[in-house]
C-alpha positions as CSV (number, residue, x, y, z in Angstrom):
1,X,9.4,18.2,21.0
2,X,9.6,21.3,18.8
3,X,6.8,24.1,20.0
4,X,6.5,28.0,20.2
5,X,8.3,27.9,23.4
6,X,11.4,26.2,21.5
7,X,14.5,27.9,21.2
8,X,15.9,29.2,17.7
9,X,18.6,26.6,18.0
10,X,16.4,23.5,18.4
11,X,14.1,24.8,15.4
12,X,17.2,25.2,13.2
13,X,18.5,21.6,14.5
14,X,15.4,20.2,13.7
15,X,15.3,21.4,10.0
16,X,18.9,20.3,9.4
17,X,18.1,17.0,10.4
18,X,14.8,16.7,8.3
19,X,16.8,18.4,5.5
20,X,19.8,15.6,5.4
21,X,17.4,12.9,6.0
22,X,15.4,13.9,2.7
23,X,18.6,14.5,0.8
24,X,19.8,11.1,2.0
25,X,16.5,9.5,0.7
26,X,16.7,11.2,-2.6
27,X,20.4,10.4,-3.1
28,X,21.0,7.1,-1.7
29,X,19.2,5.3,-4.9
30,X,21.6,6.9,-7.0
31,X,24.5,5.9,-5.0
32,X,23.4,2.3,-4.6
33,X,22.9,1.9,-8.4
34,X,26.5,1.5,-9.0
35,X,26.5,-1.9,-6.7
36,X,26.3,-5.2,-7.9
37,X,23.3,-6.4,-5.9
38,X,21.1,-4.9,-8.8
39,X,19.8,-8.2,-10.2
40,X,18.0,-8.7,-6.7
41,X,16.6,-5.3,-7.3
42,X,15.3,-6.1,-10.5
43,X,13.4,-9.2,-9.0
44,X,11.9,-6.9,-6.4
45,X,11.1,-4.1,-9.0
46,X,9.4,-6.8,-11.4
47,X,6.8,-8.2,-8.4
48,X,6.5,-5.2,-6.2
49,X,3.1,-4.6,-7.6
50,X,1.6,-7.9,-6.4
51,X,3.7,-7.9,-2.9
52,X,1.6,-4.4,-2.3
53,X,-1.6,-6.1,-3.3
54,X,-1.1,-9.1,-1.4
55,X,-0.1,-6.9,1.7
56,X,-3.0,-4.6,1.1
57,X,-5.8,-7.8,0.9
58,X,-4.4,-9.3,4.0
59,X,-4.6,-5.8,5.9
60,X,-8.3,-5.1,4.6
61,X,-9.3,-8.9,5.6
62,X,-7.9,-8.8,8.9
63,X,-11.0,-7.6,10.5
64,X,-13.4,-9.5,9.3
65,X,-16.2,-11.3,11.7
66,X,-17.0,-14.6,10.0
67,X,-19.5,-15.4,12.9
68,X,-21.5,-11.9,13.2
69,X,-24.0,-10.8,10.4
70,X,-23.2,-10.4,7.4
71,X,-20.6,-13.1,7.7
72,X,-18.1,-11.4,5.7
73,X,-20.0,-12.0,2.7
74,X,-19.2,-8.3,0.9
75,X,-15.6,-8.7,1.7
76,X,-15.2,-12.4,0.4
77,X,-17.4,-11.5,-2.7
78,X,-15.5,-8.5,-3.3
79,X,-12.2,-10.3,-3.6
80,X,-13.6,-13.2,-5.5
81,X,-15.0,-10.8,-8.3
82,X,-11.6,-9.1,-8.2
83,X,-9.8,-12.3,-8.4
84,X,-12.2,-13.3,-11.2
85,X,-12.7,-10.4,-13.2
86,X,-8.6,-10.0,-13.4
87,X,-8.3,-13.6,-14.7
88,X,-10.7,-12.8,-17.4
89,X,-9.9,-9.6,-18.7
90,X,-6.2,-9.1,-17.2
91,X,-7.4,-5.7,-16.6
92,X,-6.2,-4.4,-13.2
93,X,-8.5,-1.2,-13.5
94,X,-11.3,-2.9,-14.4
95,X,-10.9,-5.6,-11.7
96,X,-10.8,-2.8,-8.9
97,X,-13.7,-0.8,-10.0
98,X,-16.1,-3.8,-10.4
99,X,-14.7,-5.7,-7.3
100,X,-15.3,-2.2,-5.1
101,X,-18.9,-1.8,-6.6
102,X,-19.7,-5.4,-5.9
103,X,-18.6,-4.8,-2.4
104,X,-19.9,-1.4,-1.7
105,X,-23.6,-2.6,-3.1
106,X,-23.3,-5.9,-1.0
107,X,-22.4,-3.7,1.6
108,X,-25.1,-1.1,1.3
109,X,-27.9,-4.0,0.8
110,X,-27.4,-6.7,3.2
């Protein structure tokens, strides 16, 4: 652990490790772009938005309680509005804003 009582060598080595890790994470994508597994990366690149949204939906719904008031009505309604609005309008920003508004209103007034 680095603190005020740390020696100069400990602080220097911590900065050096952080700088090396930062450089490696910045340079690694350029180095890896020359390999042949680019087609699998294209699939991930194409569907990364949907993957992140699925993870976020499950993470946000993990703590709901179906057996206590308000019986997860705001959460389920918000997800349903987001799905319906996105299927109708195909506008992600509009569906996010409208479903958030529905969720907040139900959370406030239920």
